gemmi code that builds the backbone of each chain (N, CA, C; Angstrom):
import gemmi

chains = {
    "A": [
        ("UNK", (27.143, 21.913, -99.552), (27.404, 23.435, -98.873), (28.107, 23.500, -97.343)),
        ("UNK", (28.425, 24.677, -97.031), (29.306, 24.654, -95.657), (28.213, 24.796, -94.473)),
        ("UNK", (28.837, 24.318, -93.391), (27.918, 24.170, -92.152), (28.233, 24.988, -91.101)),
        ("UNK", (27.164, 25.688, -90.844), (27.231, 26.570, -89.521), (26.405, 25.971, -88.426)),
        ("UNK", (27.087, 25.849, -87.106), (26.256, 25.400, -86.138), (26.399, 26.325, -84.964)),
        ("UNK", (25.219, 26.337, -84.131), (24.820, 27.172, -83.117), (24.345, 26.248, -81.857)),
        ("UNK", (24.787, 26.817, -80.629), (24.631, 26.297, -79.505), (24.380, 27.194, -78.334)),
        ("UNK", (23.491, 27.354, -77.526), (22.426, 26.185, -77.643), (21.231, 26.394, -78.653)),
        ("UNK", (20.447, 25.446, -78.910), (19.364, 25.618, -79.649), (18.119, 26.235, -79.111)),
        ("UNK", (18.139, 26.044, -77.866), (16.909, 26.676, -76.950), (17.616, 27.147, -75.743)),
        ("UNK", (17.066, 28.059, -75.055), (17.494, 28.432, -73.841), (16.603, 29.305, -73.103)),
        ("UNK", (16.056, 28.965, -71.870), (15.129, 29.671, -71.114), (16.005, 30.263, -70.013)),
        ("UNK", (15.900, 31.645, -69.679), (16.432, 32.171, -68.648), (15.781, 33.231, -67.870)),
        ("UNK", (16.049, 33.460, -66.779), (15.561, 34.648, -65.921), (15.793, 36.111, -66.204)),
        ("UNK", (15.084, 36.613, -65.896), (15.360, 38.051, -66.203), (16.415, 38.818, -65.469)),
        ("UNK", (17.243, 39.419, -66.116), (18.430, 39.778, -65.482), (19.765, 39.141, -65.533)),
        ("UNK", (19.520, 37.717, -65.949), (20.600, 37.085, -66.320), (21.366, 37.278, -67.669)),
        ("UNK", (22.434, 36.603, -67.939), (23.068, 36.768, -69.037), (23.169, 35.545, -69.925)),
        ("UNK", (23.276, 35.392, -71.099), (23.040, 34.489, -71.926), (23.918, 34.327, -72.802)),
        ("UNK", (24.868, 33.265, -73.063), (25.691, 33.167, -74.152), (25.285, 32.307, -75.528)),
        ("UNK", (25.393, 32.705, -76.754), (25.103, 31.648, -77.671), (26.605, 31.764, -78.506)),
        ("UNK", (26.685, 30.274, -79.123), (27.801, 30.221, -79.902), (27.612, 30.079, -81.341)),
        ("UNK", (28.336, 30.406, -82.008), (28.139, 30.249, -83.709), (29.386, 29.392, -84.090)),
        ("UNK", (29.348, 28.504, -84.639), (30.568, 27.719, -85.195), (30.610, 27.513, -86.840)),
        ("UNK", (31.853, 27.871, -87.607), (31.682, 27.160, -88.843), (32.601, 25.971, -88.822)),
        ("UNK", (31.752, 25.109, -89.297), (32.311, 23.663, -88.888), (33.287, 23.064, -89.880)),
        ("UNK", (33.193, 23.514, -91.051), (34.190, 22.934, -92.327), (34.819, 24.120, -93.176)),
        ("UNK", (34.691, 25.191, -92.504), (35.389, 26.420, -93.072), (35.872, 27.471, -92.080)),
        ("UNK", (36.738, 28.330, -92.393), (36.977, 29.530, -91.730), (36.429, 30.715, -92.163)),
        ("UNK", (35.951, 31.401, -90.993), (35.062, 32.576, -91.219), (35.700, 33.895, -90.751)),
        ("UNK", (36.229, 34.747, -91.166), (36.755, 36.102, -90.717), (35.799, 36.949, -90.306)),
        ("UNK", (34.601, 36.657, -90.982), (33.460, 37.302, -90.431), (32.247, 36.576, -90.475)),
        ("UNK", (31.523, 36.919, -89.359), (30.030, 36.182, -89.206), (28.992, 37.252, -89.028)),
        ("UNK", (27.737, 36.996, -89.044), (26.659, 37.757, -88.985), (25.558, 37.283, -87.693)),
        ("UNK", (25.310, 38.237, -87.069), (24.129, 37.773, -86.129), (22.755, 38.472, -86.600)),
        ("UNK", (21.840, 37.839, -86.452), (20.397, 38.292, -87.002), (19.641, 37.918, -85.832)),
        ("UNK", (18.276, 38.751, -85.799), (17.518, 38.404, -84.950), (16.129, 38.366, -85.957)),
        ("UNK", (15.103, 37.413, -85.187), (14.016, 37.086, -85.913), (12.856, 37.032, -84.966)),
        ("UNK", (12.122, 37.952, -84.917), (10.835, 38.021, -84.311), (9.577, 37.192, -84.977)),
        ("UNK", (8.609, 36.642, -84.397), (7.644, 35.651, -84.903), (6.936, 36.283, -86.181)),
        ("UNK", (6.959, 35.643, -87.086), (6.194, 35.889, -88.242), (6.795, 37.316, -88.891)),
        ("UNK", (8.135, 37.313, -88.615), (8.838, 38.602, -89.155), (10.090, 38.127, -90.016)),
        ("UNK", (10.966, 38.963, -90.562), (11.843, 38.676, -91.502), (13.215, 38.852, -90.611)),
        ("UNK", (14.370, 38.583, -91.060), (15.513, 38.659, -90.406), (16.096, 39.901, -90.161)),
        ("UNK", (16.374, 40.498, -89.019), (16.906, 41.680, -88.967), (18.382, 41.616, -88.534)),
        ("UNK", (19.196, 42.124, -89.359), (20.898, 42.244, -89.107), (21.141, 42.943, -87.536)),
        ("UNK", (21.848, 42.188, -86.796), (22.229, 43.183, -85.405), (23.529, 43.473, -85.604)),
        ("UNK", (24.390, 42.644, -86.198), (25.914, 43.144, -85.814), (26.708, 42.258, -86.802)),
        ("UNK", (27.849, 42.609, -87.250), (28.692, 42.003, -88.041), (29.834, 41.686, -87.173)),
        ("UNK", (30.389, 40.217, -86.898), (31.386, 39.841, -86.019), (32.837, 39.746, -86.567)),
        ("UNK", (33.764, 40.268, -86.472), (35.046, 40.271, -87.196), (36.088, 39.507, -86.245)),
        ("UNK", (36.666, 38.650, -86.768), (37.510, 37.784, -85.911), (38.875, 38.874, -85.674)),
        ("UNK", (39.256, 39.002, -84.515), (40.380, 39.624, -84.099), (40.136, 41.179, -83.775)),
        ("UNK", (38.786, 41.705, -84.126), (38.747, 43.131, -83.878), (37.287, 43.359, -83.369)),
        ("UNK", (36.684, 44.465, -83.177), (35.460, 44.976, -82.707), (34.472, 44.458, -83.723)),
        ("UNK", (33.264, 44.211, -83.180), (32.221, 43.761, -83.891), (31.439, 45.447, -84.480)),
        ("UNK", (30.891, 45.220, -85.561), (30.271, 46.389, -86.189), (28.692, 46.189, -85.902)),
        ("UNK", (28.037, 47.050, -85.175), (26.597, 46.890, -84.827), (25.723, 47.863, -85.800)),
        ("UNK", (24.691, 47.397, -86.103), (23.664, 48.026, -86.846), (22.842, 49.197, -85.893)),
        ("UNK", (22.330, 50.006, -86.822), (21.914, 51.201, -85.899), (20.507, 50.782, -85.165)),
        ("UNK", (20.587, 51.469, -83.988), (19.454, 50.986, -82.911), (20.084, 49.641, -82.202)),
        ("UNK", (21.136, 49.037, -82.317), (21.396, 47.918, -81.632), (22.366, 48.041, -80.339)),
        ("UNK", (22.070, 48.046, -79.206), (22.824, 48.361, -78.057), (24.177, 47.357, -78.167)),
        ("UNK", (25.331, 47.813, -78.290), (26.583, 47.151, -78.342), (26.849, 46.634, -76.831)),
        ("UNK", (26.441, 47.324, -75.934), (26.618, 46.981, -74.411), (25.899, 45.830, -74.026)),
        ("UNK", (24.547, 45.693, -74.739), (23.733, 44.722, -74.313), (23.896, 43.557, -75.025)),
        ("UNK", (24.320, 43.598, -76.345), (24.625, 42.583, -77.162), (26.137, 42.407, -77.344)),
        ("UNK", (27.010, 41.620, -76.613), (28.434, 41.480, -76.622), (28.753, 40.453, -77.496)),
        ("UNK", (29.835, 40.936, -78.387), (30.048, 39.938, -79.658), (31.666, 39.651, -79.173)),
        ("UNK", (31.897, 38.365, -79.359), (33.515, 38.100, -79.607), (33.443, 37.049, -80.439)),
        ("UNK", (34.649, 37.265, -81.433), (35.145, 36.378, -82.551), (36.567, 35.994, -82.386)),
        ("UNK", (36.744, 35.289, -81.279), (38.109, 34.913, -81.003), (38.768, 34.093, -81.786)),
        ("UNK", (38.219, 33.231, -82.643), (38.812, 32.360, -83.545), (38.293, 32.448, -84.905)),
        ("UNK", (38.892, 31.869, -86.158), (38.181, 31.733, -87.314), (37.087, 30.909, -87.517)),
        ("UNK", (36.690, 30.092, -86.441), (35.440, 29.206, -86.503), (34.628, 29.422, -85.456)),
        ("UNK", (34.595, 30.458, -84.852), (33.747, 30.674, -83.448), (33.524, 32.153, -83.272)),
        ("UNK", (32.209, 32.448, -83.123), (31.500, 33.895, -82.714), (30.746, 33.597, -81.535)),
        ("UNK", (30.744, 34.344, -80.631), (29.696, 34.217, -79.535), (28.948, 35.563, -79.383)),
        ("UNK", (27.738, 35.386, -79.160), (26.886, 36.543, -78.814), (26.303, 36.495, -77.500)),
        ("UNK", (26.449, 37.271, -76.654), (26.171, 37.340, -75.308), (25.039, 38.335, -74.997)),
        ("UNK", (23.881, 38.033, -74.492), (22.773, 38.829, -74.163), (22.952, 39.273, -72.868)),
        ("UNK", (23.161, 40.302, -72.375), (23.477, 40.702, -71.093), (22.463, 40.967, -70.536)),
        ("UNK", (22.063, 40.918, -69.207), (20.776, 41.395, -68.285), (19.571, 41.164, -69.145)),
        ("UNK", (19.422, 40.048, -69.656), (18.187, 39.976, -70.722), (17.048, 40.282, -69.871)),
        ("UNK", (16.050, 40.739, -70.816), (14.703, 41.076, -70.462), (13.979, 40.352, -71.369)),
        ("UNK", (12.503, 40.136, -70.728), (11.382, 39.501, -71.665), (11.474, 40.091, -73.266)),
        ("UNK", (11.910, 41.160, -73.342), (11.499, 41.997, -74.627), (12.903, 41.264, -75.634)),
        ("UNK", (13.833, 40.643, -74.764), (14.916, 40.068, -75.778), (14.727, 38.903, -76.139)),
        ("UNK", (13.426, 38.383, -75.707), (13.067, 36.931, -76.304), (12.736, 36.982, -77.957)),
        ("UNK", (13.421, 36.057, -78.379), (13.488, 36.046, -79.748), (14.371, 35.043, -80.501)),
        ("UNK", (14.542, 34.694, -81.752), (14.956, 33.611, -82.577), (16.523, 34.393, -83.061)),
        ("UNK", (17.478, 33.944, -82.489), (18.863, 34.637, -82.868), (19.491, 33.380, -84.010)),
        ("UNK", (19.929, 34.119, -84.934), (20.371, 33.253, -86.195), (21.961, 33.836, -86.471)),
        ("UNK", (22.845, 33.032, -86.729), (24.230, 33.467, -87.095), (24.429, 32.886, -88.495)),
        ("UNK", (25.451, 33.604, -89.221), (25.602, 33.248, -90.417), (27.122, 33.745, -90.888)),
        ("UNK", (27.655, 32.829, -91.946), (28.967, 33.326, -92.425), (28.909, 32.955, -93.828)),
        ("UNK", (29.542, 33.859, -94.748), (29.852, 33.577, -96.190), (31.189, 32.368, -96.301)),
        ("UNK", (30.758, 31.688, -97.301), (31.843, 31.017, -97.985), (31.520, 30.996, -99.346)),
        ("UNK", (32.565, 31.391, -100.349), (32.541, 31.784, -101.437), (31.240, 33.008, -101.646)),
        ("UNK", (30.669, 32.663, -102.636), (29.431, 33.635, -102.812), (28.294, 33.387, -102.160)),
        ("UNK", (28.019, 32.471, -101.127), (26.774, 32.262, -100.449), (27.135, 32.277, -99.093)),
        ("UNK", (25.800, 32.874, -98.432), (25.916, 33.233, -96.826), (25.137, 31.826, -96.417)),
        ("UNK", (25.956, 31.129, -95.656), (25.166, 30.094, -94.718), (24.814, 30.362, -93.432)),
        ("UNK", (23.374, 29.590, -92.915), (22.936, 30.283, -91.816), (23.131, 29.069, -90.763)),
        ("UNK", (23.335, 29.229, -89.484), (23.164, 28.403, -88.623), (21.788, 28.002, -88.408)),
        ("UNK", (21.340, 27.054, -87.378), (20.200, 26.703, -87.286), (19.224, 27.686, -86.375)),
        ("UNK", (19.890, 28.562, -85.576), (19.086, 29.349, -84.766), (19.098, 28.953, -83.329)),
        ("UNK", (18.858, 30.014, -82.392), (18.810, 29.908, -80.872), (17.392, 30.501, -80.533)),
        ("UNK", (16.630, 29.721, -80.039), (15.474, 30.481, -79.405), (15.751, 30.876, -78.199)),
        ("UNK", (15.502, 31.951, -77.763), (15.856, 32.485, -76.419), (14.552, 32.911, -75.849)),
        ("UNK", (14.134, 32.422, -74.529), (13.019, 32.917, -73.766), (13.361, 33.420, -72.447)),
        ("UNK", (13.302, 34.605, -72.269), (13.497, 35.299, -70.990), (12.246, 35.373, -69.959)),
        ("UNK", (12.192, 34.803, -68.915), (11.058, 34.958, -68.227), (11.136, 36.055, -67.170)),
    ],
    "B": [
        ("UNK", (21.536, 52.054, -100.747), (21.408, 50.933, -100.013), (20.415, 49.910, -100.900)),
        ("UNK", (20.565, 48.508, -100.536), (19.808, 47.648, -101.280), (18.340, 47.493, -100.564)),
        ("UNK", (17.474, 47.055, -101.065), (16.287, 46.665, -100.427), (15.638, 45.624, -101.453)),
        ("UNK", (14.688, 45.009, -100.683), (13.806, 43.896, -101.307), (12.429, 44.036, -100.927)),
        ("UNK", (11.607, 43.762, -101.906), (10.272, 43.631, -101.754), (9.751, 42.441, -102.313)),
        ("UNK", (9.024, 41.649, -101.332), (8.424, 40.360, -101.662), (6.981, 40.835, -101.652)),
        ("UNK", (6.201, 40.371, -102.708), (4.681, 40.700, -102.791), (3.810, 39.672, -102.474)),
        ("UNK", (3.047, 40.004, -101.515), (2.119, 38.658, -100.958), (3.073, 37.955, -99.838)),
        ("UNK", (2.448, 38.333, -98.676), (2.873, 37.806, -97.451), (2.525, 36.227, -97.163)),
        ("UNK", (1.600, 36.048, -97.998), (1.091, 34.682, -98.043), (0.516, 34.081, -99.243)),
        ("UNK", (1.108, 32.995, -99.643), (0.677, 32.234, -100.661), (-0.072, 30.682, -100.396)),
        ("UNK", (-1.182, 30.371, -101.072), (-1.746, 29.218, -100.831), (-1.860, 28.587, -102.305)),
        ("UNK", (-1.382, 27.293, -102.159), (-1.607, 26.674, -103.615), (-1.994, 25.208, -103.137)),
        ("UNK", (-2.382, 24.559, -104.373), (-3.033, 23.158, -104.152), (-1.666, 22.231, -104.644)),
        ("UNK", (-1.706, 21.253, -104.109), (-0.609, 20.180, -104.239), (-0.778, 20.050, -105.823)),
        ("UNK", (0.526, 20.131, -106.439), (0.690, 19.799, -107.926), (0.328, 20.830, -108.581)),
        ("UNK", (0.078, 22.092, -107.949), (0.036, 23.541, -108.710), (1.308, 24.177, -108.812)),
        ("UNK", (1.365, 25.292, -109.856), (2.537, 26.146, -109.638), (2.615, 27.035, -108.623)),
        ("UNK", (3.804, 26.986, -108.107), (4.084, 27.896, -107.106), (4.927, 29.481, -107.703)),
        ("UNK", (4.374, 30.479, -107.366), (5.189, 31.413, -108.006), (5.324, 32.485, -106.701)),
        ("UNK", (6.382, 32.776, -106.577), (6.688, 33.719, -105.496), (7.534, 35.045, -106.018)),
        ("UNK", (7.023, 36.349, -105.618), (7.433, 37.370, -106.335), (8.518, 38.278, -105.453)),
        ("UNK", (9.533, 38.636, -106.142), (10.544, 39.403, -105.307), (10.974, 40.477, -106.310)),
        ("UNK", (11.031, 41.806, -105.632), (11.717, 42.861, -106.712), (12.704, 43.372, -105.539)),
        ("UNK", (13.684, 44.002, -106.362), (14.875, 44.483, -105.462), (15.148, 45.873, -105.895)),
        ("UNK", (16.015, 46.397, -105.414), (16.839, 47.632, -105.836), (18.140, 47.607, -105.258)),
        ("UNK", (18.988, 47.903, -106.325), (20.473, 48.140, -106.097), (21.161, 48.739, -107.031)),
        ("UNK", (22.061, 49.488, -106.484), (22.987, 50.572, -106.896), (23.962, 50.003, -107.808)),
        ("UNK", (24.105, 48.622, -107.639), (25.259, 47.896, -108.313), (24.457, 46.593, -108.675)),
        ("UNK", (25.436, 45.798, -109.673), (24.972, 44.615, -110.181), (24.750, 43.712, -108.831)),
        ("UNK", (23.524, 43.073, -108.545), (23.227, 42.524, -107.330), (23.519, 41.150, -107.317)),
        ("UNK", (23.856, 40.795, -106.184), (23.924, 39.022, -105.830), (22.529, 38.817, -105.301)),
        ("UNK", (21.648, 38.001, -105.723), (20.415, 37.601, -105.250), (20.150, 36.118, -104.986)),
        ("UNK", (19.529, 36.067, -103.913), (19.125, 34.812, -103.024), (17.830, 34.568, -102.679)),
        ("UNK", (17.404, 33.232, -102.858), (16.352, 32.939, -102.369), (16.383, 31.745, -101.309)),
        ("UNK", (15.975, 31.750, -99.970), (16.207, 31.009, -98.917), (14.932, 30.369, -98.342)),
        ("UNK", (14.917, 29.250, -97.915), (13.469, 28.628, -97.337), (13.866, 28.529, -95.795)),
        ("UNK", (13.079, 28.583, -95.048), (12.920, 28.603, -93.539), (11.648, 27.539, -93.063)),
        ("UNK", (12.130, 26.577, -92.397), (11.084, 25.775, -91.746), (10.981, 26.104, -90.453)),
        ("UNK", (9.633, 25.751, -89.579), (9.554, 26.223, -88.503), (10.748, 26.067, -87.254)),
        ("UNK", (11.067, 27.217, -86.858), (12.017, 26.928, -85.561), (13.330, 26.539, -86.246)),
        ("UNK", (13.777, 26.692, -87.487), (15.006, 26.479, -88.146), (15.604, 27.729, -88.536)),
        ("UNK", (16.797, 27.504, -88.987), (17.657, 28.316, -89.827), (17.295, 28.650, -91.163)),
        ("UNK", (17.999, 29.101, -92.152), (17.660, 29.289, -93.269), (18.498, 28.466, -94.340)),
        ("UNK", (17.767, 27.936, -95.187), (18.583, 27.039, -96.088), (18.447, 27.660, -97.509)),
        ("UNK", (19.598, 27.453, -98.160), (19.726, 28.239, -99.456), (18.841, 27.580, -100.798)),
        ("UNK", (17.996, 28.106, -101.277), (17.380, 27.409, -102.501), (17.935, 27.618, -103.784)),
        ("UNK", (18.438, 28.971, -103.937), (19.160, 29.269, -105.287), (19.752, 30.592, -105.055)),
        ("UNK", (20.755, 30.931, -105.999), (21.192, 32.200, -105.966), (21.772, 32.685, -107.242)),
        ("UNK", (21.513, 33.929, -107.598), (22.071, 34.526, -109.027), (23.323, 35.481, -108.573)),
        ("UNK", (24.427, 35.111, -109.167), (25.456, 36.275, -108.889), (25.847, 36.601, -110.437)),
        ("UNK", (26.268, 35.989, -111.273), (26.573, 36.549, -112.765), (26.206, 35.291, -113.632)),
        ("UNK", (26.047, 35.761, -115.097), (25.961, 34.452, -116.159), (24.216, 34.486, -116.359)),
        ("UNK", (24.123, 33.182, -116.505), (22.940, 32.715, -116.804), (21.834, 33.324, -116.023)),
        ("UNK", (20.749, 34.128, -116.528), (19.878, 34.662, -115.979), (18.853, 33.630, -115.324)),
        ("UNK", (18.633, 32.499, -115.605), (17.661, 31.570, -115.133), (18.462, 30.592, -114.404)),
        ("UNK", (18.313, 30.658, -113.127), (19.050, 29.926, -112.292), (17.962, 28.736, -111.544)),
        ("UNK", (18.598, 27.414, -111.458), (17.800, 26.382, -111.052), (18.659, 25.907, -109.666)),
        ("UNK", (17.700, 25.788, -108.722), (17.867, 25.450, -107.320), (17.641, 23.851, -106.923)),
        ("UNK", (17.618, 23.869, -105.590), (17.280, 22.552, -105.047), (15.722, 22.440, -104.909)),
        ("UNK", (15.401, 21.169, -104.976), (13.911, 20.757, -104.764), (12.997, 21.292, -105.973)),
        ("UNK", (13.452, 21.381, -106.907), (12.692, 21.762, -108.279), (12.548, 23.178, -108.450)),
        ("UNK", (13.023, 24.046, -107.585), (12.820, 25.503, -107.859), (13.926, 26.144, -108.817)),
        ("UNK", (13.208, 27.214, -109.229), (13.976, 28.051, -110.145), (13.659, 29.573, -109.973)),
        ("UNK", (14.681, 30.358, -110.519), (14.346, 31.803, -110.438), (14.755, 32.378, -111.792)),
        ("UNK", (14.458, 33.682, -112.005), (14.840, 34.226, -113.205), (15.336, 35.736, -112.955)),
        ("UNK", (16.431, 35.929, -113.096), (16.929, 37.295, -112.791), (16.520, 38.234, -114.003)),
        ("UNK", (15.556, 39.376, -113.949), (15.191, 40.285, -115.196), (15.727, 41.424, -114.633)),
        ("UNK", (16.904, 41.841, -115.123), (17.432, 43.244, -114.717), (16.725, 44.474, -115.186)),
        ("UNK", (15.886, 44.365, -116.129), (14.956, 45.493, -116.359), (13.647, 45.630, -115.525)),
        ("UNK", (13.314, 44.533, -115.045), (12.343, 44.605, -114.083), (12.610, 44.555, -112.810)),
        ("UNK", (13.786, 44.522, -112.277), (14.350, 44.482, -111.356), (13.571, 43.226, -110.595)),
        ("UNK", (13.651, 42.098, -110.921), (12.883, 40.912, -110.501), (13.484, 39.730, -110.214)),
        ("UNK", (13.222, 38.959, -109.031), (13.971, 37.600, -109.271), (12.763, 36.876, -108.470)),
        ("UNK", (11.868, 36.424, -109.434), (10.690, 35.592, -108.795), (11.355, 34.236, -108.937)),
        ("UNK", (10.509, 33.629, -107.951), (10.833, 32.245, -107.607), (9.324, 31.210, -108.183)),
        ("UNK", (9.898, 30.096, -108.897), (8.786, 29.485, -109.533), (9.370, 27.918, -108.997)),
        ("UNK", (8.114, 27.177, -109.002), (8.171, 25.416, -109.094), (6.859, 24.971, -109.852)),
        ("UNK", (7.153, 24.467, -110.643), (5.931, 23.805, -111.685), (5.120, 23.131, -110.789)),
        ("UNK", (5.370, 22.427, -109.652), (4.218, 21.305, -109.452), (4.699, 21.542, -107.918)),
        ("UNK", (3.990, 22.133, -106.957), (4.158, 22.056, -105.691), (3.724, 20.867, -104.884)),
        ("UNK", (4.546, 20.689, -103.811), (4.440, 19.330, -102.846), (4.003, 19.774, -101.495)),
        ("UNK", (3.616, 18.827, -100.796), (3.240, 19.212, -99.410), (4.624, 19.904, -98.802)),
        ("UNK", (5.645, 19.128, -98.823), (6.687, 19.481, -98.310), (7.466, 20.911, -98.546)),
        ("UNK", (6.823, 21.584, -99.545), (7.201, 23.109, -100.019), (6.405, 23.919, -98.837)),
        ("UNK", (5.702, 23.756, -98.007), (5.044, 24.454, -97.228), (6.037, 25.052, -96.015)),
        ("UNK", (6.364, 26.347, -96.072), (7.554, 27.043, -95.363), (7.563, 28.484, -95.614)),
        ("UNK", (8.446, 28.940, -94.991), (8.810, 30.577, -95.072), (9.919, 30.865, -96.154)),
        ("UNK", (9.478, 31.545, -97.164), (10.602, 31.913, -98.264), (10.852, 33.414, -98.081)),
        ("UNK", (12.313, 33.345, -98.181), (12.991, 34.890, -98.165), (13.765, 35.234, -99.168)),
        ("UNK", (13.712, 36.251, -99.960), (14.521, 36.733, -100.978), (15.334, 37.709, -100.522)),
        ("UNK", (16.644, 37.737, -100.920), (17.407, 38.461, -100.207), (18.359, 39.068, -101.362)),
        ("UNK", (19.053, 40.283, -101.110), (20.041, 40.837, -102.080), (21.271, 41.112, -101.117)),
        ("UNK", (22.598, 41.032, -101.797), (23.554, 41.438, -100.901), (24.169, 42.523, -101.217)),
        ("UNK", (24.649, 43.452, -100.320), (25.403, 44.588, -100.397), (26.528, 44.621, -99.325)),
        ("UNK", (27.660, 44.647, -100.023), (29.008, 44.561, -99.231), (29.012, 43.542, -98.277)),
        ("UNK", (28.628, 42.410, -98.535), (28.544, 41.104, -97.759), (27.324, 41.132, -96.721)),
        ("UNK", (26.780, 42.208, -96.383), (25.671, 42.386, -95.898), (24.247, 42.001, -96.828)),
        ("UNK", (23.486, 40.994, -96.219), (22.292, 40.446, -96.915), (21.126, 41.280, -96.305)),
        ("UNK", (20.350, 42.043, -97.354), (18.980, 42.568, -96.894), (17.886, 41.494, -97.512)),
        ("UNK", (16.976, 41.134, -96.441), (15.839, 40.496, -96.568), (14.461, 41.000, -96.848)),
        ("UNK", (13.867, 40.255, -97.627), (12.420, 40.810, -97.850), (11.613, 40.298, -96.732)),
        ("UNK", (10.440, 40.797, -96.407), (9.615, 40.408, -95.666), (9.327, 38.913, -95.241)),
        ("UNK", (9.478, 38.184, -96.349), (8.983, 36.616, -96.531), (7.831, 36.631, -96.905)),
        ("UNK", (7.496, 35.307, -97.367), (6.296, 34.779, -97.938), (5.907, 33.452, -97.303)),
        ("UNK", (4.967, 33.150, -96.650), (4.430, 31.908, -96.289), (3.729, 31.141, -97.303)),
        ("UNK", (4.236, 30.004, -97.851), (3.691, 28.942, -98.830), (2.766, 27.827, -97.869)),
        ("UNK", (1.332, 28.041, -98.238), (0.659, 26.781, -97.770), (0.570, 25.940, -98.916)),
        ("UNK", (0.210, 24.490, -98.681), (-0.263, 23.588, -99.781), (-1.120, 22.753, -99.330)),
        ("UNK", (-2.272, 22.971, -100.036), (-3.524, 22.402, -99.881), (-3.469, 20.942, -100.540)),
        ("UNK", (-4.028, 20.121, -99.711), (-4.117, 18.481, -100.501), (-5.050, 18.609, -101.482)),
    ],
}
model = gemmi.Model(1)
for chain_id, residues in chains.items():
    chain = gemmi.Chain(chain_id)
    for i, (resn, *xyz) in enumerate(residues, 1):
        res = gemmi.Residue()
        res.name, res.seqid = resn, gemmi.SeqId(i, " ")
        for name, pos in zip(("N", "CA", "C"), xyz):
            atom = gemmi.Atom()
            atom.name, atom.element = name, gemmi.Element(name[0])
            atom.pos, atom.b_iso = gemmi.Position(*pos), 0.0
            res.add_atom(atom)
        chain.add_residue(res)
    model.add_chain(chain)
structure = gemmi.Structure()
structure.add_model(model)
structure.setup_entities()
């Protein structure tokens, strides 16, 4: 199947700093990518849809100024958590469709101290 | 809007026993249905999917699922559990390229 990678896999940052997470489709092009957030022992919640060459679409309740998404190429989407706070600590997962299947990255564990 | 209900947040089975994970969905259109597995601190791996055609779908690692439109169900089964099947399992339905996930079912396998 298709491969989606994420970098970094884990990041620890201080409160108030910004963190950038990269999501890449390694062997296919993706005009659309998705960003999810997963709290411990919970399901995945869609945060936003990243669209190559245009603005991202955010789900209700997700602050677009806090979670900046850039989809500058057909294989790369980035999520920047701005002015991170401890409550932003979570597992962030990206995904992309190839054909009839959505493939997921390995996730990024963010810990904000 | 689509939604998914997974019955049972935790299933415990003995090694070699049948694994049955239940999933019911609601959809206003013919659904695409998926089962994913997640191991600790990892992303999701596709087990199997139903799009069209045969309603009994076989996936990886010996899992299979049957789409029953009349029951709006897509239950996941494996005849004989292995220790490596211990993980979190998510059922999902697609809606205009967005996936809606169930709450997940944690599977533990007893030796």
